[in-house]
C-alpha angles and dihedrals in degrees: 000000000000090000092054091053092050092051094052111096110243116218112195123212091244093055091048090049092049091049091048092050093046089056101034103044097055092044093047091047091051093048093047091046093051091046093050093048092047093047092047090053091048092050092051091048093047090048091052092049091047093050091048092051092047091049090052090048091051091050090050092048090048091055091048091051092047090051091048091051090048090054091047092050092049090050091049091048090051092048092048091051091049091050090047091052092049091051094057 
């Protein structure tokens, strides 16, 4: 029975831990690295899309405001002509 115990390979806790860390740490680093790079790319892309949409919204609002001012100016011109005609 003593011979059988001597022939069994003994795996210590420290050697198992070292093996686990040698496998786990590089894989975890690779997975985290790929995730960070992918997420960074997605954030840049989403930011570009958001900025483009906001720029388009601002252009649209600018044209609406310009149209509103044009209507206001035409109304004021009409009212000034009416007041000028009443005065004569």
